[in-house]
N, C-alpha and C positions, 0 to 999 in steps of 0.2 A: 505493501501500499506506499504509496506518492501524497505526501503533504504538504502545503505551502505554509505550518507553521509560523515559520520563522522567516516570514516574507521570501523563501526562495524552498525549490522543489528537492523534496529529502525524503529519503525514508521514514516511516511513520518508528521506527525500532531507534532511530539515533536522533529521535528529539525528544531533549530534555523537559517536555512538557506533559502536564495532564489534558490530553486530547482523546476526542471519541469522533469516529470517523463514519457518515453514512454516504453508503449509494446511493445514489439515486434512484436504482432500481427499488430500493427497499421504500425509499419514501411512498412513491409509485403504488405499492403493494398496500399499503398506509388505506388506499381508495382515496382521500385525495389529500396530494402531497403538499403539508402547511407546515408550521412549526408546531402545532398541535399533535401532528401525526410524529414530530420528530421527539417531543419532547416527551413520549411513550417508549422511543427507541433508545435516549439516552439517559444515562443516569445523573442526578442530582441537576437534570434542566425543568423548570416548572415554565406553565406559560398564564399569565393573566389573562383570559378574554374580556374584552371591552365592550361599548357600544359602538366605536369607531376605530379606525386604526391608530387614529392620536392617543388614545388611552389605555391600547394594548401593551404589557409588560414583560419582560424576561427574566428569569432569575436562574441562577445560576450559584450553586451550593447555597443556596437562602439569600445571595445578594441579588439585589434588584432596585428599580423605583418606580413607586404606583405614584402617580401623579395625574391628577384633571386640570393640571394649568399647560397651556400650549407652550410656556417657557420650560417648565420641567426639562428635564436629561436624562438621559438612561442611563445605568451603572451598568448594563452589560450592551457592547458595540455590535453592530449589524454592517458585513460587510459584502456586496454583492459584486462579484466578479472586480476585485478592489476597488470600489465605489463604497463608502459609507456611507449608511442609513442615518438621517436626524432622529427619527422617531423607528423604535424598532419595529411596530405591526407593520409598518410601509413593507419593509422587505418580505415579508413574511405570510402576506395574503393569499398568495395562489403561487402554488411554483412548479412551472413549467418548462421541463427541459432540462434539469438537474443532472450535473453530473456527479459533484460530491458534496457537501456540507461536512464542515469540519467543526467541532466545538470545542473551543480551548477554556479550559476552567482556572478561574483564577486571575489576579491583577495581570493585563496585559498592556501597560501603558505605555512601556517603551517602546512597542513596536505600534499598539494601535491607537496613540490617542489618548485622551482626558477619560472619555467615555467608554472604557472598559476596565474599571474598576472590579467588577465583578467576572467579567471572561470577552469572549467573544465570539462569534459565530458565524463564517465565514460559508456562501454559499459557491460556489462556481458552477456555470452553464457548461454544457455538454459542446467540444468542439467539432468546427469540423472536420470532415475522416477522407482518405480518399476514396473510399469505397460508396456506392450509390448507398442509400438506405432512406426508410420512411416508417413512422407508426403511425397511429389513431387508434385514442380510448375514449371513447364514448362512455357515462354514464348517465341512466335516468331513475329518478325516485320520489319520492315525496312532494308533495305539491309541484307535481309536472317540470320536478328540475332536471334541466337538463344541461351536461357539462361535458364538453368536447375539447382536446386537444390533442394536438398532435407536431411531428415535427418531417422534414423532408431533407436530407444530406444530397446535395448536388455535387459532385466531382467536375471543375470545370476543366481544367488540365493539369497535368503531373506536378503535385505539390499546391496546386491552389482547388480549393473547395467551398462552397457554400452553404450554409445550414439556419434554417429557416423555420419556426417553433412558432405556434400560435394557440390562443385559448379563447374559447366563449362560453359562456354560463348563463341559466336564463331559469327563474323559477316563477311560478304564481306566487302573489302574497300570501298570509297568514289570515289573512281577515279578508272577506268579503262584503264589500260596499250591496246593499241589499235597496236602498234609499232608490227612489226614483221623483225623484223631486231634486 
């Protein structure tokens, strides 16, 4: 297993940190790939769901920030393909075409900045490959919920490829308005 926990690619056995790695396939197998499903796979990772993505909180080893203020900053850093997200919930609402998730427990301020006191969660999208590939996953559930996600990997020339991923989700509401006026 190769991780980038120290901002360079290296084997997991050589990393002197508490790291949990989840393959994208394992997240997809949970049904709806999200931080909620990841919390079931990683020890000491908890997710506090709220009404909006601004108020959702991630806790690692019991360290995290619950705040209803827009100015509150999280204690667990979230990084998607090298880009740090200001709010934890923004990064993990729906995960599509993820190659790997790395969860680093404990303070990570030296490498990931001030908002990583509790730890860091890094997501990495699947990269283009030299082989043609495609995948489609469709779910149908309660309240006429339809979710479809897929990807296409197209080799252009030797060493050059393009990968496109997309997701669509729709559901009826929980309440039906029966008023006629």
